[in-house]
Residue, then its C-alpha position, 0 to 999 in steps of 0.5 A: m523470534k519468540r512471540g513477547m520477546k524484544k528485538t534489540w533496535k540500536k545496531g546499525f542506526a547511526g546514519a539512520a539517526a542522523m537522518m531522523m535529527a534532519f527530519s526533525v528540523c525539516a518537519c518543524s520549520g516554515g510556515s503551515q501547509n494548511s493555509n490554501p483557500q480551499a482548505q480552509a473553506g472546507s473547515s467548517q467546524g472551526d469558530g470557536a473549537a480551539s483546544q478540543g484536542g488538548g494540544n500543548g501548542k506545538t505543531l504535530n510532525v506527521a510522517i508519510w511516504d506517498s507525496g499523491q495523498k498530501a494535498g488531500l491529507d492537508q486539507i483535513i488537518a486543515d479541518y482539524t486545525a480548525a476544530t482543535g486548534n491543534k496544528a499538524e505539518i506532513q513531511v513526505v519521506t521515499w519509502d525506503q527512507y521512511w523505515t530507516l527514518l522509523e527505526a532511527g527514532a525506534s533505536g532512541g532518536d526521535l520518531p514523527d507523532v503521527f505516521w503511517m504503518h503498514s503490514n510489513e512492519a506493524e508486529r514488530y513496532m507493536r512488540n517492542d513498545i514503539l507505538m502508543d497503545l490506543t486501546d483505552r482512548i477507542a474505547s471511550s471515543q465518541k467519533l470512532e465506529m470501529d465496527k465499520f472498519p474491515e476485520e482483517i485491517k483492525t486485527l493487523y493493528q492489535y497485539d496481545g490484545k491492545t490496538y495500536a493503529i486506527p485503519k485508514d484505507v483499503d487499496t485493490i489492484a485493477l488492471f490499467y490497459n493502453k486503448t491506443l494500442f488495443d485499438e491499433a491491434g484490433l482487439s477488444y478491451p479487457d472486461d470482466t469476461w476475461t480469464w488469465d488466459d485472455y490476458y496471456d493471449a492479449a499480451v502475445a498479440l500485442t508484443k512486437e518481435d522488434g521489441s518496441q512494444y510488450g503485452t505487459a510487464m511485472s518485476p520480481t517486487n511487483n507482489q501485491d500489484g503483480w504475481m500475488n493476485m495470480v497465485y490467489s486467483m489459481g488457488g495457490k497460496v503465498i503463506s499457510e493460514d497459520k502463518k508457520s510455513s510457506g505456501f510456495d511448495d503447494p502445486a496451485t502456487v507453483k502452477a500459477m508462478e510457472y504461468v507467470d514465468r511464461l508471461v516474464k519469458d514471452r511477453m515482457p521486457p527483458a530483466s535488464v530493461m525492467a531493472e532500469n525502467a519502472n512499469d508505470v514509466m513504460l506504461g506512460s511511455g506506450k512501451i506496455a499494453m496492460l499493467p495491473l497496478g494498485s489503487w493507490m497509483i491513481a493520483p500519479m495516473k490521472s495526472h500523467e498526459y500520456i496515461s490520462q489520454n490513451c489508457a482506462v481501467a478494467v477489473l483483473p481477469k479471472d482463473a478459468a479453473t477455479g472462477r475466482r477474481i481476486s485482489i490482494y488487498n492491504g490497509l495503512g494505519w495511523a499510529v502515534s508514537a508511544k514517545t510523543e510529547n504531545p499524546d492528546a493532540a496526536w490522538a485526537l488527530v488519528e481519530w479524526f482521520g478515522s471518524k466517519e467524516g474523516q474517512t468520507r473527506q479521505a475518499e471525495l478529496g482523492v487521497s485514497m479509498s477509505a477503510y470506513e465501511g460505505v464512503s468510498d464511492g466518494w473516491k470513485k467520484n473525485t476524477d472523471v480521468f477514469d473510471l474507478q469502479p473496477f478498483l470497487d468491483m474488486r473488493q467482491d473477492v479479496v484477499f489479505r496481503p500475506y504478512s507474518s512478523s518477518t514480512v520484510t525478510w521473506e519478501n526480500q528473499i522471494t524477490e532475490d530468489l524470482k530474479e534467478a527465474w526472471n533472468g532465466s538462470r533457474s527454472m520457475a519450478d526449482t525457484c518455487k522449491a527454494i523460496a519454500e525452504h528459504m521461507n520455512q527456515i526464516l519463519s521457524e526463527e520468528 
């Protein structure tokens, strides 16, 4: 698809439109979720500050996909309501249903007023006039300091010289490991001296032949929180810098994926088990000893009884040859519907989320690491269940999550191709060749 051309969104969204109608009813019903005492106690800016956001009195609909972040975001919204008089209510929608919901709105239904945007989908939403152009509002804002956000995340939410979302957060990948299983095996815990070779050796030692315990786990869908980190640490790439060709025919990428293949074949649960059990579920049952996880998983991890008592966090291993310890990172953006009936209040909310105060509150409340420079130490301090410093340390050498305007299409294809390597029906080298061919075809049609 050529730059600037409009994609047709109408086809195939009847079911999504019905879901969108259900969402609209649900999000507008019931009492405010910002009435808890703790949230109100934190709203020090509220007295006499009503209507600063220019709202029309209606409650803003805010859509997100991560239930673990809702409680903290509700408190930030309470601050916003106290300061502006505008109300907003969050609706959590599962990842898959989230994009179905947004596509329904893009096809002519009602979009939420404010919602998250992701690197997988950002360009086509910006290109098709689904998101409000925030450029002029940003330029006149007294709250935002855009130079405090990572350039790659800012660029992600820009199209044809205009900005369509405010950076929300950053995420990194670190290594969860089961201290109990390491102790039982007489192994030293992972630390910053570890290479991926050490990781493999530990996975061997921690795997039991009877299938009751495995060193690690990874499925084909674990890209940002799995094999992508190994690929880039070992000198490979998923996509070329100009986003025109696949990196899966790069010898370094093939070498890294063959390392992944060794883990899959030797030290992970069978594909049939992986298909029916999420990685974090297996970690929480003591079935696996090591698991790379994204920082977005901290909320469920710290509240999980077994994981909180038995597991700890370390930095990812580095590659012995390149010396690099790389985390793939990403950053969400706060976007506003181009058709919202309450544009001033919706803008005021995303401006609030993106301000230094909002970003600091996000970190301190444990919602996520913040995109704003220098405030994520508060996120590290939000819990004493784990030492979260490794997630911050992983920001020292990061690669932005690979994307193009058709990310979802080629990521889905990669997953399907990798399944053949995972189940042993095709060699990893041949799988990488097939992925490169499929990706290049998809990229040529952008």
